[in-house]
C-alpha positions as CSV (number, residue, x, y, z in Angstrom):
1,M,0.0,0.0,0.0
2,T,1.3,3.4,-1.0
3,K,2.1,5.6,2.0
4,R,0.1,8.8,2.0
5,N,1.6,12.2,2.8
6,T,0.2,14.2,5.7
7,A,-1.7,17.4,6.3
8,F,-1.2,18.8,9.8
9,F,-3.9,21.2,11.0
10,L,-2.8,23.9,13.6
11,S,-5.1,26.3,15.4
12,G,-4.7,28.9,18.1
13,G,-2.6,32.0,18.7
14,A,1.0,32.9,18.1
15,G,2.4,31.2,21.2
16,R,0.8,27.9,20.2
17,M,1.9,28.2,16.6
18,L,5.5,28.9,17.6
19,S,5.5,26.0,20.1
20,A,4.5,23.6,17.3
21,V,7.6,24.5,15.3
22,P,10.1,22.1,17.0
23,A,7.8,19.1,16.6
24,L,7.3,19.9,12.9
25,E,11.1,20.3,12.4
26,L,11.6,16.9,14.0
27,Y,9.0,15.4,11.8
28,E,10.6,16.8,8.7
29,Q,14.0,15.4,9.7
30,E,12.6,12.0,10.7
31,N,10.2,11.6,7.8
32,P,12.0,12.9,4.7
33,D,9.7,11.0,2.3
34,D,6.6,12.7,3.6
35,D,5.7,15.8,1.5
36,F,3.5,17.2,4.3
37,V,1.6,20.4,4.4
38,I,0.7,22.6,7.4
39,V,-2.8,24.1,7.4
40,C,-2.7,27.1,9.7
41,E,-6.2,27.8,11.0
42,G,-4.8,30.4,13.3
43,T,-1.9,32.8,12.4
44,W,0.9,31.6,10.3
45,E,3.1,34.6,10.9
46,M,5.4,32.6,13.2
47,F,6.6,30.5,10.2
48,R,7.7,33.5,8.1
49,G,11.4,33.1,7.1
50,H,11.4,29.5,8.3
51,S,12.2,26.5,6.0
52,L,8.7,25.3,7.0
53,Q,7.0,28.3,5.5
54,K,6.9,26.7,2.1
55,R,4.7,24.0,3.6
56,C,2.2,26.4,5.2
57,T,-1.2,27.3,3.8
58,G,-4.3,29.0,5.1
59,P,-7.7,27.3,5.4
60,D,-9.3,29.6,2.8
61,L,-6.9,28.9,-0.1
62,P,-8.9,28.2,-3.3
63,H,-8.9,24.5,-4.2
64,L,-7.2,23.7,-0.9
65,F,-9.1,20.4,-0.5
66,T,-8.6,19.1,-4.1
67,E,-5.0,20.2,-4.4
68,K,-3.6,19.8,-0.9
69,I,-5.9,17.7,1.3
70,K,-7.7,15.0,-0.8
71,N,-4.6,12.8,-1.3
72,R,-3.2,13.4,2.2
73,N,-4.0,12.0,5.7
74,C,-5.4,14.8,7.9
75,V,-3.9,15.1,11.4
76,T,-5.6,17.6,13.7
77,T,-3.3,18.7,16.5
78,E,-4.7,19.7,19.9
79,P,-1.9,19.6,22.5
80,Y,-4.3,20.5,25.4
81,R,-5.8,17.1,24.9
82,V,-2.6,15.2,25.5
83,W,-2.6,13.3,28.8
84,E,0.9,14.3,29.8
85,Y,0.1,18.0,29.2
86,Y,-3.1,18.2,31.3
87,N,-1.3,16.3,34.1
88,Q,1.7,18.6,34.1
89,E,4.2,16.1,32.8
90,C,5.2,17.9,29.6
91,S,5.4,21.3,27.9
92,L,3.3,22.6,25.0
93,R,6.3,21.9,22.7
94,Q,6.4,18.3,23.9
95,A,2.7,17.8,23.6
96,F,2.8,18.8,20.0
97,D,5.7,16.4,19.6
98,I,3.7,13.6,21.1
99,Q,0.8,14.2,18.7
100,I,2.9,14.8,15.6
101,N,5.7,12.3,16.1
102,N,4.2,9.8,18.6
103,K,7.5,9.1,20.4
104,G,6.4,9.9,24.0
105,V,7.8,12.7,26.2
106,R,11.3,13.6,25.0
107,D,13.6,16.6,24.9
108,V,12.3,19.2,22.4
109,P,14.4,22.3,21.6
110,V,13.3,25.9,21.8
111,P,11.5,27.1,18.7
112,N,13.4,28.8,15.9
113,F,12.1,32.2,15.0
114,Y,13.6,34.2,12.1
115,L,13.4,38.0,11.7
116,S,13.9,39.8,8.4
117,S,16.4,42.6,8.2
118,D,13.5,45.1,7.8
119,E,11.8,43.8,11.0
120,D,15.1,43.9,12.9
121,V,16.2,47.4,11.7
122,K,12.8,48.9,12.5
123,G,13.0,47.4,16.0
124,Y,16.5,48.7,16.5
125,H,15.5,52.3,15.6
126,A,12.3,52.1,17.8
127,V,14.4,51.0,20.8
128,K,17.2,53.5,20.1
129,E,14.7,56.4,19.9
130,G,13.0,55.2,23.2
131,K,16.4,55.1,25.0
132,E,17.3,58.6,23.8
133,K,14.0,60.0,24.9
134,T,14.1,58.5,28.3
135,G,17.8,58.8,28.9
136,K,18.0,55.1,30.0
137,E,20.8,52.7,29.1
138,K,18.7,49.6,29.0
139,A,15.2,48.9,27.5
140,I,12.7,46.2,28.4
141,V,9.4,45.1,27.0
142,L,6.5,44.7,29.4
143,Q,3.6,42.4,28.4
144,P,1.1,42.6,31.3
145,F,-2.1,41.4,29.6
146,G,-3.0,38.1,27.8
147,R,-5.4,37.5,24.9
148,S,-8.2,36.7,27.3
149,S,-8.1,40.1,28.9
150,Q,-10.8,42.7,28.3
151,N,-10.9,46.5,28.4
152,I,-14.0,48.1,29.7
153,K,-13.6,51.9,29.5
154,G,-9.9,51.8,30.3
155,F,-10.2,49.2,33.1
156,V,-8.4,46.0,31.9
157,Y,-9.3,42.7,33.6
158,D,-8.9,39.0,33.0
159,G,-11.3,36.5,34.5
160,G,-8.9,33.7,33.6
161,G,-6.1,34.8,35.9
162,R,-3.5,35.0,33.2
163,S,-3.1,38.8,33.2
164,L,-1.9,41.4,35.7
165,D,-4.3,43.6,37.5
166,I,-4.5,47.1,35.9
167,M,-3.6,48.8,39.2
168,D,-0.7,46.3,39.8
169,T,0.5,47.1,36.3
170,I,0.5,50.8,36.9
171,E,2.6,50.3,40.1
172,L,5.0,48.0,38.2
173,V,5.4,50.5,35.4
174,K,6.2,53.3,37.8
175,K,8.9,51.2,39.4
176,L,10.4,50.0,36.1
177,K,10.5,53.5,34.6
178,K,13.0,54.6,37.2
179,D,15.7,52.4,35.7
180,F,14.6,51.3,32.2
181,C,13.1,52.5,29.0
182,V,9.8,50.6,29.0
183,F,7.9,49.4,25.9
184,M,4.3,48.3,26.6
185,M,3.3,45.2,24.5
186,S,-0.4,45.2,24.7
187,E,-3.6,45.4,22.6
188,H,-4.9,47.8,25.2
189,K,-3.3,51.2,24.8
190,M,-3.1,53.3,27.9
191,S,-3.6,57.1,27.7
192,S,-0.9,59.2,29.3
193,D,-3.4,62.1,29.2
194,E,-5.5,60.3,31.8
195,N,-2.7,59.0,33.9
196,E,0.7,60.5,34.4
197,D,2.2,57.1,35.1
198,W,2.1,56.1,31.4
199,K,4.1,59.1,30.3
200,G,7.4,58.1,28.7
201,V,6.2,54.5,28.2
202,G,6.6,53.3,24.6
203,Q,3.3,52.2,23.1
204,P,3.9,51.8,19.3
205,D,0.8,52.2,17.0
206,N,-0.2,49.8,14.3
207,I,2.4,47.1,15.1
208,D,1.9,43.4,14.6
209,L,3.5,40.5,16.4
210,R,6.5,40.4,14.0
211,G,7.0,44.1,14.6
212,W,7.0,43.4,18.3
213,A,9.5,40.7,17.7
214,G,11.9,43.3,16.1
215,I,11.5,45.4,19.2
216,I,12.0,42.5,21.6
217,N,15.2,41.5,19.7
218,N,16.7,44.9,20.3
219,C,15.7,45.3,23.9
220,D,17.6,43.9,26.9
221,H,14.8,42.0,28.6
222,L,11.2,41.0,28.4
223,V,9.0,40.7,31.5
224,G,5.4,39.5,31.0
225,I,2.7,37.0,31.7
226,D,2.1,33.6,30.0
227,S,1.6,34.8,26.5
228,A,3.3,35.1,23.0
229,G,6.0,37.6,24.2
230,Q,7.8,35.0,26.3
231,H,7.9,32.5,23.5
232,I,9.2,35.1,21.0
233,A,11.8,36.4,23.4
234,T,13.1,32.9,24.3
235,S,13.3,31.9,20.7
236,L,15.4,35.0,20.0
237,G,17.7,34.4,23.0
238,I,16.4,37.5,24.9
239,S,16.4,37.0,28.7
240,T,12.9,36.8,30.1
241,T,11.0,37.1,33.4
242,V,7.7,35.3,33.2
243,L,4.9,35.9,35.8
244,F,2.6,33.0,36.4
245,G,-0.9,32.9,37.9
246,S,-3.5,30.4,36.7
247,T,-1.3,28.4,34.3
248,Y,1.6,26.0,35.0
249,P,5.2,26.9,34.1
250,I,5.9,23.3,33.0
251,N,3.1,23.5,30.5
252,T,3.7,26.8,28.8
253,S,7.1,28.1,29.6
254,Y,10.8,27.1,29.8
255,P,11.6,26.3,33.4
256,D,14.9,24.5,32.5
257,N,16.1,27.4,30.4
258,S,18.8,29.5,32.2
259,N,17.7,32.6,30.2
260,V,14.2,32.4,31.7
261,K,13.3,33.5,35.2
262,I,9.9,32.2,36.4
263,I,8.0,33.9,39.2
264,D,5.1,31.7,40.2
265,F,2.6,33.6,42.3
266,D,-0.3,31.3,43.0
267,K,0.8,27.7,42.7
268,E,-1.0,26.8,45.9
269,K,-4.3,28.4,44.9
270,R,-4.7,27.6,41.2
271,G,-6.4,24.7,39.6
272,Y,-5.8,23.3,36.1
273,S,-8.3,24.9,33.7
274,P,-9.2,22.2,31.0
275,I,-9.2,24.6,28.1
276,R,-10.4,23.0,24.8
277,I,-11.5,19.9,26.8
278,A,-14.3,21.1,29.0
279,H,-15.5,24.3,30.7
280,D,-15.3,24.2,34.5
281,D,-16.8,27.4,36.0
282,T,-15.6,26.3,39.5
283,I,-12.0,26.3,38.4
284,E,-12.4,29.5,36.4
285,R,-13.7,31.2,39.6
286,Q,-10.9,29.7,41.6
287,N,-8.3,31.1,39.2
288,D,-10.0,34.5,38.8
289,K,-7.5,36.6,40.7
290,C,-4.4,34.3,40.6
291,L,-2.2,37.1,39.3
292,K,-3.4,39.8,41.7
293,F,-0.5,40.9,43.9
294,E,-1.3,40.2,47.5
295,D,1.5,42.5,48.7
296,K,2.3,45.1,46.0
297,Y,5.6,46.3,47.6
298,R,6.9,42.8,48.1
299,D,5.8,41.3,44.8
300,I,6.8,44.2,42.6
301,N,10.2,44.4,44.3
302,E,10.7,40.7,43.6
303,I,10.0,41.3,39.9
304,V,12.2,44.3,39.6
305,K,15.0,42.6,41.6
306,A,14.9,39.6,39.2
307,I,15.2,41.9,36.2
308,K,18.1,43.9,37.7
309,T,19.9,40.8,38.7
310,K,19.6,39.4,35.2
311,L,20.8,42.6,33.6
312,G,23.5,43.4,36.1
313,V,21.9,46.7,37.1
314,K,22.9,48.0,40.6
315,K,20.1,48.2,43.2
């Protein structure tokens, strides 16, 4: 019987897409005879510049079924439904590898992310301008809010416990601005007219994730929650401080990477939220305020201290 080629279906945001890259790279190495394609039902921007880009297609491509799918086996990936993942025995990268390569839990490398010269140069000039305006030697990117956050008349909140509280964010920004040029990576733009604390904070307009990757690549550090920023920074070799509330570092971050500092706030309180498996309102309510600082002074100082230690900045 003739072996059929494969069509891998990927869905989700940038972090999930980037986390799938290592498993697909391994599949390409270990299955050289499979002319597989990758159907990106979410964003495919994380594959730009990568050797895998030539295999990527969107779900709306004309004649996709007849030309790409009909003679291939369909494999729908859903790492959140891997037993080892929802029992905190593997990372997102490893869960993709289990589904795609079927070789159990094994070491999986950090994703490869490729910037174009244009993206890198634009990021360099944005960071250079920010440093000149603020007079700071080092620049950091702050990503305080995840995709599940909502903005109601300037008040940002996240019922899933993955984002920082807006008031905690303001206090953290005030502290960071004393020593660093700060770029705010967020879909929610904060007005400096309404709050003096946002003055001097870089909030670029009309910038996509690859534009942010250019800025991250030219900054000295990224501090943020469990979202796309940490994956991009780690892939680019930029040191990172990741703040965890309702999610588990072993699942969605890089706890064994020396370039990543994890600060886990509510590991005693949180419960695993079975996203894409079931909806459990009890767990969602339990996780509701997992990233709310209980002691602003202590918690913010811990974050700032971790960043300064990593960057060699004096107290």
